[in-house]
N, CA, C and O atoms as a CHARMM CRD file, in Angstrom:
* protein
*
  320
    1    1 MET  N      6.24100 -18.77900  76.74100 PROA 1      0.00000
    2    1 MET  CA     6.49500 -17.79600  75.83200 PROA 1      0.00000
    3    1 MET  C      6.75400 -16.35500  75.97100 PROA 1      0.00000
    4    1 MET  O      5.86200 -15.57400  76.30500 PROA 1      0.00000
    5    2 THR  N      8.04200 -15.96600  75.70200 PROA 2      0.00000
    6    2 THR  CA     7.92600 -14.45900  75.92900 PROA 2      0.00000
    7    2 THR  C      7.56100 -13.63300  75.30300 PROA 2      0.00000
    8    2 THR  O      7.83400 -13.79100  74.11300 PROA 2      0.00000
    9    3 GLN  N      6.82300 -12.40600  75.62700 PROA 3      0.00000
   10    3 GLN  CA     6.27100 -11.54200  74.61800 PROA 3      0.00000
   11    3 GLN  C      6.75400 -10.11700  74.78000 PROA 3      0.00000
   12    3 GLN  O      6.66400  -9.61300  75.89900 PROA 3      0.00000
   13    4 ILE  N      7.26400  -9.40700  73.76400 PROA 4      0.00000
   14    4 ILE  CA     7.83100  -8.22500  73.87600 PROA 4      0.00000
   15    4 ILE  C      6.95100  -6.97300  73.03100 PROA 4      0.00000
   16    4 ILE  O      6.51500  -7.14000  71.89200 PROA 4      0.00000
   17    5 LEU  N      6.82700  -6.01400  73.62600 PROA 5      0.00000
   18    5 LEU  CA     6.11200  -4.92400  73.00000 PROA 5      0.00000
   19    5 LEU  C      7.22600  -4.03200  71.99900 PROA 5      0.00000
   20    5 LEU  O      8.21400  -3.43900  72.43100 PROA 5      0.00000
   21    6 VAL  N      6.87100  -4.08900  70.80800 PROA 6      0.00000
   22    6 VAL  CA     7.60200  -3.32200  69.93600 PROA 6      0.00000
   23    6 VAL  C      6.89400  -1.94900  69.22400 PROA 6      0.00000
   24    6 VAL  O      5.92700  -2.04600  68.46800 PROA 6      0.00000
   25    7 ASP  N      7.50100  -0.71000  69.57100 PROA 7      0.00000
   26    7 ASP  CA     7.16800   0.55800  69.22700 PROA 7      0.00000
   27    7 ASP  C      8.10100   0.97900  68.33500 PROA 7      0.00000
   28    7 ASP  O      7.92300   2.00500  67.67900 PROA 7      0.00000
   29    8 GLY  N      8.99300   0.36600  68.24100 PROA 8      0.00000
   30    8 GLY  CA    10.07000   0.57300  67.06500 PROA 8      0.00000
   31    8 GLY  C     11.47300  -0.30700  67.30100 PROA 8      0.00000
   32    8 GLY  O     11.92800  -0.88000  68.29100 PROA 8      0.00000
   33    9 VAL  N     11.88900  -0.16500  66.09400 PROA 9      0.00000
   34    9 VAL  CA    13.24900  -0.88000  66.11100 PROA 9      0.00000
   35    9 VAL  C     14.40700  -0.09500  66.13700 PROA 9      0.00000
   36    9 VAL  O     14.49900   0.79200  65.28800 PROA 9      0.00000
   37   10 THR  N     15.35100  -0.25900  66.98600 PROA 10     0.00000
   38   10 THR  CA    16.30900   0.65100  67.74600 PROA 10     0.00000
   39   10 THR  C     17.55300   0.27700  66.75700 PROA 10     0.00000
   40   10 THR  O     18.22700   1.17400  66.25000 PROA 10     0.00000
   41   11 TYR  N     17.80100  -1.03600  66.52800 PROA 11     0.00000
   42   11 TYR  CA    19.21800  -1.60600  65.71100 PROA 11     0.00000
   43   11 TYR  C     18.96400  -2.82000  64.96000 PROA 11     0.00000
   44   11 TYR  O     18.30700  -3.71800  65.48500 PROA 11     0.00000
   45   12 VAL  N     19.43900  -2.94100  63.73200 PROA 12     0.00000
   46   12 VAL  CA    19.42800  -4.05800  63.17900 PROA 12     0.00000
   47   12 VAL  C     20.94200  -4.48200  62.74600 PROA 12     0.00000
   48   12 VAL  O     21.68500  -3.64100  62.23800 PROA 12     0.00000
   49   13 SER  N     21.39700  -5.92500  62.98700 PROA 13     0.00000
   50   13 SER  CA    22.59200  -6.50600  62.71100 PROA 13     0.00000
   51   13 SER  C     22.53000  -7.80000  62.17000 PROA 13     0.00000
   52   13 SER  O     21.54800  -8.49200  62.44000 PROA 13     0.00000
   53   14 PHE  N     23.43900  -8.24500  61.43400 PROA 14     0.00000
   54   14 PHE  CA    23.58500  -9.80500  61.02500 PROA 14     0.00000
   55   14 PHE  C     25.01100 -10.14500  61.27400 PROA 14     0.00000
   56   14 PHE  O     25.95300  -9.67800  60.63300 PROA 14     0.00000
   57   15 ILE  N     25.08600 -10.86400  62.10300 PROA 15     0.00000
   58   15 ILE  CA    26.35500 -11.33200  62.77100 PROA 15     0.00000
   59   15 ILE  C     26.25200 -12.85600  62.73100 PROA 15     0.00000
   60   15 ILE  O     25.20300 -13.39300  63.08400 PROA 15     0.00000
   61   16 ASN  N     27.28500 -13.56600  62.32100 PROA 16     0.00000
   62   16 ASN  CA    27.29400 -15.05000  62.76700 PROA 16     0.00000
   63   16 ASN  C     26.10900 -15.70500  62.48100 PROA 16     0.00000
   64   16 ASN  O     25.60100 -16.48200  63.28900 PROA 16     0.00000
   65   17 GLY  N     25.47300 -15.38100  61.06100 PROA 17     0.00000
   66   17 GLY  CA    24.44500 -16.01800  60.35600 PROA 17     0.00000
   67   17 GLY  C     23.18400 -15.75500  61.04400 PROA 17     0.00000
   68   17 GLY  O     22.33300 -16.61200  60.80600 PROA 17     0.00000
   69   18 VAL  N     22.75300 -14.64800  61.96800 PROA 18     0.00000
   70   18 VAL  CA    21.95900 -14.46400  62.69800 PROA 18     0.00000
   71   18 VAL  C     21.60900 -13.10100  62.42600 PROA 18     0.00000
   72   18 VAL  O     22.48100 -12.23600  62.50900 PROA 18     0.00000
   73   19 LEU  N     20.27900 -12.77200  62.07000 PROA 19     0.00000
   74   19 LEU  CA    19.50100 -11.50200  62.01300 PROA 19     0.00000
   75   19 LEU  C     19.14000 -11.19700  63.21800 PROA 19     0.00000
   76   19 LEU  O     18.37200 -11.90800  63.86600 PROA 19     0.00000
   77   20 ARG  N     19.72900  -9.93800  63.72400 PROA 20     0.00000
   78   20 ARG  CA    19.26400  -9.45000  65.14400 PROA 20     0.00000
   79   20 ARG  C     18.67900  -8.26000  64.90200 PROA 20     0.00000
   80   20 ARG  O     19.27700  -7.31500  64.38700 PROA 20     0.00000
   81   21 ILE  N     17.33900  -8.23700  65.30100 PROA 21     0.00000
   82   21 ILE  CA    16.64500  -6.96200  65.27300 PROA 21     0.00000
   83   21 ILE  C     16.19200  -6.34700  66.85300 PROA 21     0.00000
   84   21 ILE  O     15.32000  -6.84100  67.56900 PROA 21     0.00000
   85   22 GLU  N     16.93000  -5.28800  67.13300 PROA 22     0.00000
   86   22 GLU  CA    16.64700  -4.67000  68.37900 PROA 22     0.00000
   87   22 GLU  C     15.20700  -4.28600  68.47900 PROA 22     0.00000
   88   22 GLU  O     14.67400  -3.74500  67.51000 PROA 22     0.00000
   89   23 CYS  N     14.59700  -4.50000  69.47000 PROA 23     0.00000
   90   23 CYS  CA    13.53500  -3.86200  69.79800 PROA 23     0.00000
   91   23 CYS  C     13.32700  -2.54100  70.70100 PROA 23     0.00000
   92   23 CYS  O     14.17800  -2.35800  71.57100 PROA 23     0.00000
   93   24 GLY  N     12.51500  -1.81100  70.60800 PROA 24     0.00000
   94   24 GLY  CA    12.40300  -1.09600  71.84700 PROA 24     0.00000
   95   24 GLY  C     10.72500  -0.67200  71.90700 PROA 24     0.00000
   96   24 GLY  O      9.84800  -0.99400  71.10500 PROA 24     0.00000
   97   25 SER  N     10.63000   0.01000  72.92200 PROA 25     0.00000
   98   25 SER  CA     9.03100   0.48600  73.58700 PROA 25     0.00000
   99   25 SER  C      9.16200   1.66500  74.19300 PROA 25     0.00000
  100   25 SER  O     10.11300   1.94900  74.92100 PROA 25     0.00000
  101   26 VAL  N      8.14200   2.47200  73.90300 PROA 26     0.00000
  102   26 VAL  CA     8.00000   3.99500  74.57400 PROA 26     0.00000
  103   26 VAL  C      8.01600   3.81500  76.05700 PROA 26     0.00000
  104   26 VAL  O      7.08400   3.23300  76.61200 PROA 26     0.00000
  105   27 ASN  N      8.95100   4.25100  76.66800 PROA 27     0.00000
  106   27 ASN  CA     9.10100   4.51500  78.14400 PROA 27     0.00000
  107   27 ASN  C      8.18800   5.67200  78.59600 PROA 27     0.00000
  108   27 ASN  O      7.48900   6.22800  77.75000 PROA 27     0.00000
  109   28 ARG  N      8.15500   6.08800  79.96100 PROA 28     0.00000
  110   28 ARG  CA     7.19900   7.33500  80.44100 PROA 28     0.00000
  111   28 ARG  C      7.68900   8.47400  80.21300 PROA 28     0.00000
  112   28 ARG  O      7.06300   9.51100  80.43300 PROA 28     0.00000
  113   29 GLU  N      8.94100   8.43400  79.71300 PROA 29     0.00000
  114   29 GLU  CA     9.54000   9.72800  79.53700 PROA 29     0.00000
  115   29 GLU  C      9.15100  10.19700  77.65700 PROA 29     0.00000
  116   29 GLU  O      9.41400  11.28200  77.13900 PROA 29     0.00000
  117   30 GLY  N      8.42800   8.90300  76.92200 PROA 30     0.00000
  118   30 GLY  CA     8.17100   9.03900  75.54100 PROA 30     0.00000
  119   30 GLY  C      9.20000   8.69100  74.70800 PROA 30     0.00000
  120   30 GLY  O      9.04600   8.89000  73.50300 PROA 30     0.00000
  121   31 LYS  N     10.59500   8.03400  75.25900 PROA 31     0.00000
  122   31 LYS  CA    11.62800   7.69600  74.42200 PROA 31     0.00000
  123   31 LYS  C     11.57800   6.38000  74.47800 PROA 31     0.00000
  124   31 LYS  O     10.98100   5.86300  75.42200 PROA 31     0.00000
  125   32 LEU  N     12.26600   5.47900  73.36700 PROA 32     0.00000
  126   32 LEU  CA    12.40300   4.34400  73.00300 PROA 32     0.00000
  127   32 LEU  C     13.24100   3.58500  74.09300 PROA 32     0.00000
  128   32 LEU  O     14.32700   4.09100  74.37200 PROA 32     0.00000
  129   33 SER  N     12.91600   2.56900  74.66700 PROA 33     0.00000
  130   33 SER  CA    13.69500   1.68600  75.56600 PROA 33     0.00000
  131   33 SER  C     13.92000   0.34100  75.11700 PROA 33     0.00000
  132   33 SER  O     13.04800  -0.21400  74.44900 PROA 33     0.00000
  133   34 PRO  N     14.98200  -0.24200  75.40400 PROA 34     0.00000
  134   34 PRO  CA    14.94200  -1.64800  74.93300 PROA 34     0.00000
  135   34 PRO  C     13.80100  -2.60900  75.29100 PROA 34     0.00000
  136   34 PRO  O     13.39600  -2.26000  76.40000 PROA 34     0.00000
  137   35 SER  N     13.16900  -3.56200  74.88900 PROA 35     0.00000
  138   35 SER  CA    12.41500  -4.07400  74.91500 PROA 35     0.00000
  139   35 SER  C     12.50400  -5.61400  74.60000 PROA 35     0.00000
  140   35 SER  O     11.75200  -6.52400  74.94800 PROA 35     0.00000
  141   36 GLY  N     13.63800  -5.63300  73.84200 PROA 36     0.00000
  142   36 GLY  CA    14.23500  -7.27900  73.53400 PROA 36     0.00000
  143   36 GLY  C     14.69900  -7.34400  72.01600 PROA 36     0.00000
  144   36 GLY  O     14.54100  -6.42600  71.21200 PROA 36     0.00000
  145   37 THR  N     15.32000  -8.61500  71.73700 PROA 37     0.00000
  146   37 THR  CA    15.78800  -8.74000  70.50500 PROA 37     0.00000
  147   37 THR  C     15.03300  -9.82900  69.88900 PROA 37     0.00000
  148   37 THR  O     14.57600 -10.75000  70.56500 PROA 37     0.00000
  149   38 LEU  N     14.90600  -9.75700  68.76400 PROA 38     0.00000
  150   38 LEU  CA    14.34800 -10.75300  67.76900 PROA 38     0.00000
  151   38 LEU  C     15.41400 -11.22100  67.08300 PROA 38     0.00000
  152   38 LEU  O     15.99200 -10.44200  66.32600 PROA 38     0.00000
  153   39 LEU  N     15.89900 -12.65100  67.22600 PROA 39     0.00000
  154   39 LEU  CA    16.87600 -13.39500  66.86900 PROA 39     0.00000
  155   39 LEU  C     16.27700 -14.22400  65.46200 PROA 39     0.00000
  156   39 LEU  O     15.48500 -15.15500  65.60700 PROA 39     0.00000
  157   40 ILE  N     16.69300 -13.82900  64.23200 PROA 40     0.00000
  158   40 ILE  CA    16.12900 -15.04200  63.41600 PROA 40     0.00000
  159   40 ILE  C     17.23300 -15.42200  62.51700 PROA 40     0.00000
  160   40 ILE  O     17.96200 -14.52700  62.09000 PROA 40     0.00000
  161   41 PRO  N     17.48000 -16.89900  62.11300 PROA 41     0.00000
  162   41 PRO  CA    18.37100 -17.35600  61.51600 PROA 41     0.00000
  163   41 PRO  C     18.76300 -16.98400  60.07800 PROA 41     0.00000
  164   41 PRO  O     17.84600 -16.91900  59.25900 PROA 41     0.00000
  165   42 GLY  N     19.67900 -16.80100  59.78500 PROA 42     0.00000
  166   42 GLY  CA    19.83000 -15.99000  58.38700 PROA 42     0.00000
  167   42 GLY  C     19.02100 -16.67000  57.22100 PROA 42     0.00000
  168   42 GLY  O     18.27000 -16.06500  56.45800 PROA 42     0.00000
  169   43 ALA  N     19.23700 -17.76700  57.20300 PROA 43     0.00000
  170   43 ALA  CA    18.28300 -18.66400  56.14500 PROA 43     0.00000
  171   43 ALA  C     17.03700 -18.67400  56.19000 PROA 43     0.00000
  172   43 ALA  O     16.40000 -19.09900  55.22600 PROA 43     0.00000
  173   44 GLN  N     16.39200 -18.18900  57.36100 PROA 44     0.00000
  174   44 GLN  CA    14.90000 -17.97000  57.71100 PROA 44     0.00000
  175   44 GLN  C     14.28200 -16.27400  57.45800 PROA 44     0.00000
  176   44 GLN  O     13.10500 -15.91900  57.40000 PROA 44     0.00000
  177   45 ALA  N     15.45700 -15.47900  57.34600 PROA 45     0.00000
  178   45 ALA  CA    15.17900 -13.97400  57.99000 PROA 45     0.00000
  179   45 ALA  C     14.32800 -13.58600  56.69000 PROA 45     0.00000
  180   45 ALA  O     13.60100 -12.59800  56.78700 PROA 45     0.00000
  181   46 GLY  N     14.36800 -14.35200  55.37400 PROA 46     0.00000
  182   46 GLY  CA    13.40300 -13.75200  54.26600 PROA 46     0.00000
  183   46 GLY  C     11.87500 -14.21500  54.41800 PROA 46     0.00000
  184   46 GLY  O     10.77500 -13.67600  54.29700 PROA 46     0.00000
  185   47 PRO  N     12.29400 -15.30200  54.69800 PROA 47     0.00000
  186   47 PRO  CA    10.48300 -16.06800  54.64500 PROA 47     0.00000
  187   47 PRO  C     10.09500 -15.66300  56.10600 PROA 47     0.00000
  188   47 PRO  O      8.89000 -15.79700  56.31900 PROA 47     0.00000
  189   48 VAL  N     10.71400 -15.27200  56.99600 PROA 48     0.00000
  190   48 VAL  CA    10.06900 -14.85200  58.38300 PROA 48     0.00000
  191   48 VAL  C      9.31700 -13.40300  58.14200 PROA 48     0.00000
  192   48 VAL  O      8.10100 -13.21800  58.10800 PROA 48     0.00000
  193   49 LEU  N     10.31100 -12.47600  57.99300 PROA 49     0.00000
  194   49 LEU  CA     9.87700 -11.15900  57.27500 PROA 49     0.00000
  195   49 LEU  C      8.94900 -11.03200  56.12100 PROA 49     0.00000
  196   49 LEU  O      8.27000 -10.01000  56.22700 PROA 49     0.00000
  197   50 LYS  N      8.74000 -11.59900  55.25100 PROA 50     0.00000
  198   50 LYS  CA     7.86600 -11.77700  54.31100 PROA 50     0.00000
  199   50 LYS  C      6.38400 -11.98700  55.11600 PROA 50     0.00000
  200   50 LYS  O      5.35900 -11.31600  54.99200 PROA 50     0.00000
  201   51 SER  N      6.64400 -13.16600  55.99100 PROA 51     0.00000
  202   51 SER  CA     5.38400 -13.82600  56.58300 PROA 51     0.00000
  203   51 SER  C      4.87700 -12.25000  57.41200 PROA 51     0.00000
  204   51 SER  O      3.74200 -11.81300  57.21600 PROA 51     0.00000
  205   52 ILE  N      5.65700 -11.67200  58.12900 PROA 52     0.00000
  206   52 ILE  CA     5.36100 -10.59900  59.05600 PROA 52     0.00000
  207   52 ILE  C      4.70700  -9.15900  58.04000 PROA 52     0.00000
  208   52 ILE  O      3.83400  -8.36600  58.39500 PROA 52     0.00000
  209   53 ALA  N      5.26900  -9.17400  57.06100 PROA 53     0.00000
  210   53 ALA  CA     4.67200  -7.74000  56.16900 PROA 53     0.00000
  211   53 ALA  C      3.64000  -8.55400  55.50200 PROA 53     0.00000
  212   53 ALA  O      2.73000  -7.78300  55.20100 PROA 53     0.00000
  213   54 ASP  N      3.33900  -9.84600  55.10400 PROA 54     0.00000
  214   54 ASP  CA     1.84100 -10.10900  54.61200 PROA 54     0.00000
  215   54 ASP  C      1.14200 -10.36200  55.41000 PROA 54     0.00000
  216   54 ASP  O      0.00000 -10.44400  54.95900 PROA 54     0.00000
  217   55 ALA  N      1.22100 -10.61100  56.79300 PROA 55     0.00000
  218   55 ALA  CA     0.34100 -10.46500  57.71200 PROA 55     0.00000
  219   55 ALA  C     -0.30200  -8.99100  58.24200 PROA 55     0.00000
  220   55 ALA  O     -1.43500  -8.71900  58.63800 PROA 55     0.00000
  221   56 ALA  N      0.81300  -8.22400  58.09000 PROA 56     0.00000
  222   56 ALA  CA     0.57200  -6.48000  58.18200 PROA 56     0.00000
  223   56 ALA  C     -0.62800  -6.14600  57.15600 PROA 56     0.00000
  224   56 ALA  O     -1.76600  -5.71400  57.34100 PROA 56     0.00000
  225   57 LYS  N      0.07000  -6.51100  56.03000 PROA 57     0.00000
  226   57 LYS  CA    -0.90300  -6.05200  54.93000 PROA 57     0.00000
  227   57 LYS  C     -2.31700  -6.42700  55.01200 PROA 57     0.00000
  228   57 LYS  O     -3.25800  -5.64400  54.88600 PROA 57     0.00000
  229   58 GLU  N     -2.39400  -7.72900  55.24000 PROA 58     0.00000
  230   58 GLU  CA    -3.84900  -8.34600  55.35900 PROA 58     0.00000
  231   58 GLU  C     -4.71300  -7.83800  56.70700 PROA 58     0.00000
  232   58 GLU  O     -5.93500  -7.96500  56.78700 PROA 58     0.00000
  233   59 LEU  N     -4.15200  -7.44000  57.40600 PROA 59     0.00000
  234   59 LEU  CA    -4.96100  -6.96300  59.04000 PROA 59     0.00000
  235   59 LEU  C     -5.13500  -5.61500  58.38200 PROA 59     0.00000
  236   59 LEU  O     -6.31400  -5.27200  58.30200 PROA 59     0.00000
  237   60 GLY  N     -4.24500  -4.75900  57.88900 PROA 60     0.00000
  238   60 GLY  CA    -4.53600  -3.46700  57.23400 PROA 60     0.00000
  239   60 GLY  C     -5.85100  -3.63600  56.20100 PROA 60     0.00000
  240   60 GLY  O     -6.91600  -3.02300  56.27100 PROA 60     0.00000
  241   61 LYS  N     -5.55700  -4.38300  55.48100 PROA 61     0.00000
  242   61 LYS  CA    -6.92800  -4.86900  54.31000 PROA 61     0.00000
  243   61 LYS  C     -8.09900  -4.92500  54.97800 PROA 61     0.00000
  244   61 LYS  O     -9.01500  -4.16500  54.66600 PROA 61     0.00000
  245   62 ARG  N     -8.24500  -5.98400  56.15100 PROA 62     0.00000
  246   62 ARG  CA    -9.34900  -6.03700  56.86300 PROA 62     0.00000
  247   62 ARG  C    -10.15500  -4.84300  57.70300 PROA 62     0.00000
  248   62 ARG  O    -11.36400  -4.61600  57.76000 PROA 62     0.00000
  249   63 GLN  N     -8.84700  -4.05700  58.43600 PROA 63     0.00000
  250   63 GLN  CA    -9.36100  -3.00700  58.85000 PROA 63     0.00000
  251   63 GLN  C     -9.87900  -1.89700  58.04800 PROA 63     0.00000
  252   63 GLN  O    -10.57400  -0.99300  58.51100 PROA 63     0.00000
  253   64 ARG  N     -9.41900  -2.02900  56.52400 PROA 64     0.00000
  254   64 ARG  CA   -10.12100  -0.56000  55.37100 PROA 64     0.00000
  255   64 ARG  C    -11.45400  -1.18500  55.49800 PROA 64     0.00000
  256   64 ARG  O    -12.38500  -0.45800  55.84300 PROA 64     0.00000
  257   65 GLU  N    -11.68900  -2.55400  55.24300 PROA 65     0.00000
  258   65 GLU  CA   -13.00500  -3.19700  54.91600 PROA 65     0.00000
  259   65 GLU  C    -13.98800  -2.80400  55.98200 PROA 65     0.00000
  260   65 GLU  O    -15.11400  -2.37100  55.73400 PROA 65     0.00000
  261   66 ARG  N    -13.35000  -3.03300  57.53400 PROA 66     0.00000
  262   66 ARG  CA   -14.20000  -2.64700  58.14900 PROA 66     0.00000
  263   66 ARG  C    -14.78100  -1.54700  58.37700 PROA 66     0.00000
  264   66 ARG  O    -15.95800  -1.40700  58.70900 PROA 66     0.00000
  265   67 ALA  N    -13.87300  -0.60400  58.18600 PROA 67     0.00000
  266   67 ALA  CA   -14.02500   0.97700  58.21300 PROA 67     0.00000
  267   67 ALA  C    -14.96400   1.27000  57.29500 PROA 67     0.00000
  268   67 ALA  O    -15.82100   2.07300  57.66400 PROA 67     0.00000
  269   68 GLY  N    -15.06300   0.72200  55.89000 PROA 68     0.00000
  270   68 GLY  CA   -15.69400   1.07600  54.94000 PROA 68     0.00000
  271   68 GLY  C    -17.37000   0.67700  54.95500 PROA 68     0.00000
  272   68 GLY  O    -18.33200   1.18500  54.38000 PROA 68     0.00000
  273   69 LYS  N    -17.23000  -0.56000  55.95900 PROA 69     0.00000
  274   69 LYS  CA   -18.78800  -1.15000  56.07800 PROA 69     0.00000
  275   69 LYS  C    -19.31300  -0.01700  57.11200 PROA 69     0.00000
  276   69 LYS  O    -20.43800   0.48400  57.12200 PROA 69     0.00000
  277   70 ALA  N    -18.26600   0.25600  57.95200 PROA 70     0.00000
  278   70 ALA  CA   -19.10100   1.10900  59.13600 PROA 70     0.00000
  279   70 ALA  C    -19.48400   2.41000  58.56800 PROA 70     0.00000
  280   70 ALA  O    -20.46500   3.02300  58.98800 PROA 70     0.00000
  281   71 ALA  N    -18.82600   2.78900  57.74000 PROA 71     0.00000
  282   71 ALA  CA   -18.92300   4.09900  56.86900 PROA 71     0.00000
  283   71 ALA  C    -20.55100   3.96100  55.93900 PROA 71     0.00000
  284   71 ALA  O    -21.32900   4.86500  55.63400 PROA 71     0.00000
  285   72 GLN  N    -20.61500   2.92700  55.75700 PROA 72     0.00000
  286   72 GLN  CA   -21.84700   2.80200  54.91200 PROA 72     0.00000
  287   72 GLN  C    -22.87900   2.21500  55.55600 PROA 72     0.00000
  288   72 GLN  O    -23.76300   1.81900  54.79700 PROA 72     0.00000
  289   73 ALA  N    -23.06300   2.02200  56.75500 PROA 73     0.00000
  290   73 ALA  CA   -24.31500   1.48500  57.38500 PROA 73     0.00000
  291   73 ALA  C    -24.97100   2.80900  57.78000 PROA 73     0.00000
  292   73 ALA  O    -24.39800   3.89100  57.90100 PROA 73     0.00000
  293   74 PRO  N    -26.11900   2.57200  57.94200 PROA 74     0.00000
  294   74 PRO  CA   -27.10200   3.79200  58.19200 PROA 74     0.00000
  295   74 PRO  C    -26.86400   4.28100  59.74900 PROA 74     0.00000
  296   74 PRO  O    -27.00100   3.50500  60.69500 PROA 74     0.00000
  297   75 VAL  N    -26.55800   5.41900  59.87000 PROA 75     0.00000
  298   75 VAL  CA   -26.60400   5.74700  61.31800 PROA 75     0.00000
  299   75 VAL  C    -28.07300   6.07800  61.77400 PROA 75     0.00000
  300   75 VAL  O    -28.82500   6.88000  61.22100 PROA 75     0.00000
  301   76 PRO  N    -28.38100   5.20900  63.03500 PROA 76     0.00000
  302   76 PRO  CA   -29.71000   5.48200  63.51100 PROA 76     0.00000
  303   76 PRO  C    -30.00500   7.04500  63.91000 PROA 76     0.00000
  304   76 PRO  O    -29.04200   7.81200  63.92700 PROA 76     0.00000
  305   77 PRO  N    -31.00000   7.42000  64.15400 PROA 77     0.00000
  306   77 PRO  CA   -31.47400   8.53800  64.29200 PROA 77     0.00000
  307   77 PRO  C    -31.40200   8.76700  66.11000 PROA 77     0.00000
  308   77 PRO  O    -31.60800   7.84000  66.89200 PROA 77     0.00000
  309   78 VAL  N    -31.11600   9.99200  66.48000 PROA 78     0.00000
  310   78 VAL  CA   -31.03800  10.19200  68.04700 PROA 78     0.00000
  311   78 VAL  C    -31.88800  10.85000  68.42600 PROA 78     0.00000
  312   78 VAL  O    -32.16800  11.97100  68.00200 PROA 78     0.00000
  313   79 GLU  N    -32.54200  10.13300  69.45900 PROA 79     0.00000
  314   79 GLU  CA   -34.20600  11.07800  69.88000 PROA 79     0.00000
  315   79 GLU  C    -33.37600  11.96900  71.19000 PROA 79     0.00000
  316   79 GLU  O    -32.38600  11.68200  71.86300 PROA 79     0.00000
  317   80 HSD  N    -34.12800  12.94700  71.18200 PROA 80     0.00000
  318   80 HSD  CA   -33.85400  13.88400  72.22700 PROA 80     0.00000
  319   80 HSD  C    -34.83000  13.87800  73.28000 PROA 80     0.00000
  320   80 HSD  O    -34.70800  14.64000  74.23900 PROA 80     0.00000
């Protein structure tokens, strides 16, 4: 399986029934360089993008819950 790092989206097009999302990753100069293209059949674009958005929301919710629990936990004293 090929993995690509996506720091940003550089271009999106819909050609011949395929949604093409060109992805970029930050290079040494701090600029986006092409890292790969995500190809999604048009009929699947809605469900795939919804799945990604839902997963991102769930991850964000879990992170907030963890951060809340960490903030509520008592901090042990520091001995000098």
